[in-house]
C-alpha positions as CSV (number, residue, x, y, z in Angstrom):
1,M,23.7,-45.5,-50.1
2,I,21.1,-43.0,-48.9
3,S,17.7,-43.5,-50.4
4,K,15.8,-40.8,-52.2
5,Q,13.1,-40.7,-49.4
6,T,15.9,-40.1,-46.8
7,L,17.3,-37.3,-48.8
8,L,13.8,-35.8,-49.2
9,N,13.2,-35.9,-45.5
10,L,16.6,-34.3,-44.8
11,L,15.8,-31.5,-47.3
12,K,12.4,-30.9,-45.6
13,Y,14.1,-30.7,-42.2
14,F,16.8,-28.3,-43.5
15,I,14.1,-26.0,-45.0
16,F,12.1,-26.1,-41.8
17,M,15.1,-25.2,-39.6
18,T,16.1,-22.4,-42.0
19,V,12.6,-20.9,-41.8
20,C,12.6,-21.0,-38.0
21,I,16.0,-19.3,-37.8
22,V,14.9,-16.6,-40.1
23,I,11.7,-16.0,-38.1
24,V,13.5,-15.8,-34.8
25,S,16.3,-13.7,-36.2
26,A,13.8,-11.2,-37.6
27,G,12.2,-10.9,-34.2
28,L,8.8,-12.1,-35.5
29,F,8.6,-14.6,-32.7
30,H,9.9,-14.2,-29.1
31,F,9.2,-15.5,-25.7
32,V,7.7,-13.1,-23.2
33,P,8.1,-14.2,-19.6
34,P,5.1,-13.6,-17.3
35,E,5.3,-10.3,-15.5
36,D,4.4,-11.8,-12.2
37,V,4.7,-15.5,-11.2
38,K,1.9,-16.5,-8.9
39,K,2.2,-19.1,-6.2
40,T,-0.4,-21.1,-4.3
41,V,-0.1,-21.8,-0.6
42,V,-2.4,-24.1,1.3
43,Y,-2.9,-23.7,5.0
44,A,-4.6,-26.4,7.1
45,A,-6.0,-26.3,10.6
46,R,-8.2,-28.5,12.8
47,D,-11.9,-28.8,12.0
48,L,-14.3,-26.9,14.3
49,M,-16.3,-29.9,15.3
50,T,-14.6,-33.3,14.7
51,P,-11.1,-34.3,15.6
52,G,-9.2,-35.2,12.5
53,G,-11.3,-33.0,10.3
54,D,-9.8,-30.1,8.3
55,I,-10.4,-26.4,7.6
56,V,-8.5,-25.6,4.5
57,I,-7.5,-22.0,3.5
58,V,-6.6,-21.7,-0.2
59,Y,-4.6,-18.5,-0.7
60,P,-3.6,-18.3,-4.4
61,S,-3.7,-14.7,-5.3
62,L,-0.5,-13.3,-3.8
63,S,2.8,-13.1,-5.6
64,D,6.1,-13.7,-3.9
65,W,7.8,-10.3,-4.5
66,S,8.3,-8.0,-1.6
67,G,6.9,-4.8,-3.0
68,L,9.8,-2.5,-3.5
69,E,11.3,-4.9,-6.0
70,R,8.5,-4.2,-8.3
71,F,10.0,-1.0,-9.4
72,K,13.7,-1.2,-10.4
73,L,15.7,1.7,-11.9
74,S,16.0,0.5,-15.4
75,D,17.5,1.4,-18.8
76,E,18.0,5.0,-20.1
77,G,14.7,6.6,-20.9
78,E,12.9,4.5,-18.3
79,T,13.8,6.7,-15.4
80,Y,12.9,10.3,-14.5
81,N,16.1,12.1,-13.2
82,V,15.4,15.3,-11.3
83,V,17.9,17.6,-9.6
84,Y,16.8,20.0,-6.8
85,T,18.9,22.8,-5.3
86,W,18.1,24.9,-2.2
87,S,19.6,26.6,0.7
88,Y,19.2,26.3,4.5
89,D,21.2,27.8,7.3
90,T,23.6,29.5,4.9
91,Q,24.4,26.1,3.4
92,S,23.6,25.2,-0.3
93,Y,22.3,21.8,-1.1
94,S,21.8,19.8,-4.3
95,Q,19.8,16.6,-4.5
96,S,19.3,14.3,-7.5
97,V,16.3,12.0,-7.5
98,E,15.6,9.0,-9.7
99,I,12.0,7.8,-10.2
100,P,11.4,4.8,-12.4
101,R,8.9,5.6,-15.1
102,E,6.9,2.5,-14.2
103,M,6.6,3.7,-10.6
104,F,5.4,7.1,-11.7
105,E,2.8,5.6,-14.1
106,Y,1.7,3.2,-11.3
107,Y,0.8,6.1,-9.0
108,Q,-0.8,8.1,-11.9
109,N,-3.2,5.1,-12.3
110,K,-4.0,4.8,-8.6
111,S,-7.1,6.3,-7.1
112,H,-6.6,9.8,-5.9
113,D,-9.8,10.1,-3.9
114,R,-8.5,9.3,-0.4
115,R,-9.4,11.9,2.1
116,D,-7.0,10.7,4.7
117,Y,-4.1,12.7,3.2
118,A,-1.5,11.0,5.3
119,Q,-2.0,7.8,3.4
120,Y,-0.5,9.4,0.3
121,A,2.7,10.0,2.3
122,V,3.1,6.4,3.5
123,S,2.2,4.3,0.4
124,E,4.5,1.3,0.2
125,Y,5.8,1.3,-3.3
126,D,7.7,4.6,-3.5
127,R,9.3,4.1,-0.1
128,D,12.6,3.3,-1.8
129,V,12.8,6.7,-3.4
130,V,11.7,8.5,-0.2
131,L,14.1,6.5,1.9
132,K,17.1,7.6,-0.3
133,L,15.9,11.2,0.2
134,A,15.6,10.7,3.9
135,E,19.1,9.2,4.2
136,S,20.5,12.2,2.4
137,F,18.9,14.6,4.9
138,R,20.1,12.4,7.7
139,A,23.7,12.6,6.3
140,H,23.4,16.4,6.0
141,G,22.2,16.6,9.6
142,Q,25.1,14.6,10.9
143,K,27.6,16.6,8.9
144,Y,26.4,19.9,10.2
145,R,25.3,18.6,13.6
146,Y,21.6,19.5,13.1
147,S,19.0,18.8,15.7
148,E,15.9,16.9,14.8
149,D,14.0,20.1,14.4
150,E,16.7,21.5,12.2
151,I,16.6,18.5,9.9
152,A,12.8,19.0,9.7
153,L,13.3,22.6,8.7
154,N,15.9,21.6,6.1
155,I,13.3,19.2,4.6
156,I,10.7,22.0,4.5
157,S,13.2,24.2,2.7
158,F,13.7,21.4,0.2
159,V,9.9,21.1,-0.5
160,H,9.7,24.8,-1.1
161,T,11.7,24.2,-4.2
162,I,9.1,21.9,-5.7
163,P,7.5,23.7,-8.7
164,Y,4.1,25.0,-7.6
165,T,1.3,23.7,-9.9
166,Y,-2.4,24.0,-9.7
167,D,-4.5,20.9,-9.9
168,S,-7.1,22.6,-12.1
169,E,-4.4,23.4,-14.7
170,T,-2.4,20.2,-14.6
171,K,-5.2,17.6,-14.0
172,G,-8.4,19.5,-14.9
173,V,-9.8,18.8,-11.4
174,L,-10.1,21.0,-8.3
175,E,-8.4,18.4,-6.0
176,Y,-5.7,15.9,-7.0
177,P,-3.5,14.9,-4.0
178,R,-0.3,13.4,-5.2
179,Y,1.9,10.6,-4.0
180,P,5.5,11.6,-3.4
181,A,6.8,10.0,-6.6
182,E,4.3,12.1,-8.6
183,T,5.2,15.3,-6.8
184,L,8.9,14.8,-7.4
185,V,8.3,14.4,-11.1
186,E,5.6,17.0,-11.9
187,G,5.4,19.4,-9.0
188,G,2.3,20.1,-6.9
189,D,0.5,22.4,-4.6
190,C,0.4,22.9,-0.8
191,E,-1.0,19.5,0.0
192,D,1.5,17.7,-2.3
193,R,4.5,19.5,-0.8
194,A,3.2,18.8,2.7
195,I,2.6,15.1,1.8
196,L,6.2,14.8,0.4
197,A,7.7,16.5,3.5
198,A,5.7,14.2,5.8
199,A,6.8,11.1,3.8
200,I,10.5,12.0,4.3
201,L,10.0,12.8,8.0
202,Y,8.2,9.5,8.5
203,E,11.2,7.6,7.2
204,L,13.4,9.5,9.7
205,D,11.0,8.7,12.6
206,I,10.4,12.4,13.1
207,D,6.9,12.9,14.6
208,C,4.6,15.1,12.5
209,I,1.0,15.6,11.4
210,L,-0.7,17.0,8.4
211,I,-2.9,20.0,9.1
212,H,-5.9,20.4,6.7
213,M,-7.3,23.9,6.7
214,K,-9.9,25.5,4.5
215,D,-8.3,25.6,1.1
216,H,-4.8,24.9,2.5
217,M,-2.6,22.2,4.0
218,A,0.5,22.4,6.2
219,L,2.7,20.3,8.4
220,G,2.6,20.2,12.1
221,L,6.0,19.6,13.8
222,K,6.1,18.1,17.3
223,D,6.9,20.5,20.1
224,N,10.5,19.9,21.2
225,G,10.7,23.3,23.0
226,N,12.1,25.2,20.0
227,F,9.0,26.8,18.5
228,T,6.4,29.3,19.4
229,G,3.2,30.6,17.7
230,Q,0.3,28.7,16.3
231,S,0.0,25.2,17.6
232,Y,-2.4,22.3,17.7
233,V,-2.9,19.4,20.1
234,Y,-3.4,15.9,18.7
235,N,-3.7,12.9,21.1
236,G,-2.2,14.9,23.9
237,T,0.9,16.1,21.8
238,V,1.5,19.7,20.8
239,Y,2.4,20.3,17.1
240,Y,3.4,23.7,15.7
241,Y,2.2,24.9,12.3
242,A,4.8,24.7,9.6
243,G,3.8,26.1,6.2
244,V,5.2,24.6,2.9
245,T,4.1,27.2,0.4
246,D,6.0,30.2,-1.0
247,G,6.4,32.9,1.6
248,E,5.8,30.6,4.6
249,T,9.2,30.7,6.2
250,T,8.5,30.8,10.0
251,V,7.2,27.9,12.1
252,G,4.1,29.0,14.1
253,I,3.0,31.8,11.8
254,I,0.1,31.5,9.4
255,S,0.2,33.9,6.4
256,E,-2.5,36.5,6.4
257,D,-3.8,35.3,3.0
258,I,-4.5,31.8,4.4
259,N,-7.9,30.9,5.9
260,P,-6.9,29.4,9.3
261,E,-10.2,27.4,9.7
262,L,-9.2,23.9,10.8
263,I,-10.8,21.1,8.9
264,A,-8.9,18.0,10.1
265,I,-5.7,16.7,11.5
266,F,-4.1,13.5,10.0
267,P,-1.4,11.5,11.9
268,V,1.3,10.2,9.6
269,V,1.0,6.5,10.1
270,Q,0.4,3.6,7.7
271,S,-3.2,2.4,7.8
272,P,-4.0,-0.7,5.7
273,V,-7.7,-0.8,4.9
274,L,-9.0,-4.3,4.5
275,S,-12.4,-5.3,3.2
276,A,-13.8,-8.7,2.4
277,K,-16.6,-10.3,0.3
278,I,-17.4,-13.8,1.3
279,N,-20.2,-16.1,0.2
280,Q,-21.6,-19.2,2.0
281,Y,-22.4,-22.6,0.4
282,M,-23.6,-25.9,1.8
283,I,-21.5,-28.8,0.4
284,G,-22.6,-31.8,2.5
285,F,-24.1,-33.3,5.6
286,D,-24.4,-36.4,7.8
287,D,-26.6,-37.5,10.7
288,D,-25.1,-35.0,13.1
289,S,-23.8,-32.1,11.2
290,Y,-23.7,-30.0,8.1
291,K,-20.7,-28.8,6.2
292,Y,-20.3,-25.4,4.7
293,V,-17.7,-23.7,2.5
294,L,-17.1,-20.0,2.8
295,Q,-15.5,-18.5,-0.3
296,G,-14.4,-14.9,-1.0
297,T,-11.7,-12.3,-1.3
298,V,-9.9,-10.1,1.2
299,Q,-8.6,-6.9,-0.3
300,N,-6.1,-4.3,1.1
301,A,-6.9,-0.9,-0.3
302,G,-5.0,1.1,2.3
303,A,-1.4,2.3,2.5
304,G,1.1,-0.3,3.6
305,H,1.0,-4.0,3.9
306,G,-1.5,-5.7,6.2
307,Q,0.7,-7.5,8.6
308,N,0.1,-11.0,10.0
309,V,-3.5,-11.3,8.7
310,S,-5.6,-14.0,10.2
311,I,-9.1,-15.3,10.0
312,R,-11.2,-15.9,13.1
313,V,-14.3,-18.0,12.5
314,V,-16.9,-17.6,15.3
315,T,-19.9,-20.0,15.3
316,E,-22.8,-19.3,17.7
317,I,-25.6,-21.9,18.3
318,T,-28.8,-20.1,19.1
319,N,-31.3,-22.9,20.0
320,S,-29.3,-25.3,22.1
321,A,-26.5,-25.5,24.7
322,D,-24.1,-26.7,22.1
323,T,-20.9,-24.6,21.7
324,V,-18.4,-24.5,18.9
325,P,-14.9,-23.2,19.8
326,D,-13.6,-20.2,17.9
327,Q,-11.0,-21.0,15.2
328,L,-8.1,-18.7,14.4
329,I,-6.3,-19.4,11.2
330,S,-3.1,-17.5,10.4
331,I,-2.7,-16.6,6.8
332,A,0.0,-14.1,5.8
333,S,0.5,-10.5,5.0
334,I,-1.5,-8.8,2.3
335,P,0.4,-6.2,0.4
336,E,-1.0,-2.8,-0.5
337,D,-3.3,-3.0,-3.5
338,Y,-3.4,-6.8,-3.4
339,S,-6.1,-9.2,-2.5
340,A,-6.2,-12.8,-1.2
341,D,-8.7,-15.5,-2.3
342,I,-9.9,-17.5,0.7
343,E,-11.9,-20.7,1.1
344,V,-12.9,-22.0,4.5
345,T,-14.6,-25.4,5.0
346,I,-16.4,-25.8,8.4
347,K,-18.7,-28.2,10.0
348,V,-21.7,-27.2,12.2
349,P,-24.2,-29.2,14.3
350,R,-27.8,-29.7,13.1
351,A,-29.1,-26.6,14.9
352,N,-29.9,-23.0,14.4
353,G,-27.0,-20.5,14.5
354,I,-24.8,-17.9,12.9
355,I,-21.2,-18.0,11.5
356,T,-19.3,-14.8,11.7
357,I,-15.8,-14.2,10.2
358,F,-13.4,-11.6,11.6
359,I,-10.4,-10.5,9.6
360,E,-7.7,-9.5,12.1
361,G,-4.1,-8.3,11.9
362,E,-1.2,-6.6,13.5
363,N,-1.6,-3.1,12.0
364,F,-5.2,-2.5,11.2
365,E,-8.6,-2.6,12.9
366,P,-10.4,-5.9,12.8
367,I,-13.3,-6.2,10.3
368,E,-16.4,-8.3,10.6
369,V,-17.8,-10.3,7.7
370,G,-21.2,-11.9,8.0
371,G,-23.0,-13.3,9.7
372,F,-24.0,-16.4,7.8
373,Y,-27.1,-18.0,9.2
374,F,-27.9,-21.6,9.3
375,N,-31.4,-22.9,10.3
376,L,-31.2,-26.7,10.2
377,G,-33.1,-27.8,13.4
378,N,-32.7,-31.2,15.0
379,R,-33.9,-33.2,12.0
């Protein structure tokens, strides 16, 4: 026979479960998974001074997604679908483009104050969209047996169909360079069209430059013996002027209403821009040496992932013949718009000197951080 207390407990449990089911069914409580799962990787290398010691690099701030996976074409209403039509060489073309809303908003929220305009063309996270466009132009070219220059001209014909908009009207500012994903959705002016064309040409490995003129921007197409007219020389290579605004239809000819004054030439290459902030702290000592920890952040604010990033620690003793070997610690790649937290523990002799850190990598210029002085004497 079941006791009254047991029946009461069963009744309480039944009521509790019923309430939980009602809450979950009503959508009043739900589990939201984290947007980005972080991982921590610890790297170890030999100590600078003492065999068996350690330098430890703690690298916790990078996620494990590759970049392009961040923006997936998603449910209806979450993607911009745009169709462009144009003609080139008596052929008519139609091209549909899908831009995830999340990608578009991501670029809308990025800084637009870069003055190396090529970096808008080679940003990492809309490469998937640009690559699909590039593959379409490659297929067109193969079908009609186009040369490299003819493919480039077809791309220029395509960007001529981008709706021409003025930054002052659409953004309320005089200058607002757009990333390709933005231009495909909302149109743009001469620099936006040129940037988009350069982005597609970059994916096809077709050499080009961006030509920044006073109040105007155009493409420069590498001289393959097929063009004449206005040209520019950059790093020993000749590039011909190719306009991207309405009415500019002939390579090598600058319209009379355009000021031809040259401001700058930008090669279309990815240029990760790394910077670092590192602080120095003493954490211990013994009779022969002192131990320091260097903590900070390395950030990539450029276009493209910083490849094979490493830290070189250089210690110079200034008041004795003691030497400390340089130490190179391999870290990883740092994606565009990401940062890496670092922590380096090193040991130095009781002497005067300076510690300098160099951030090095495969596709960017090394940067120097420091130096960090120590003045310990032979106490």
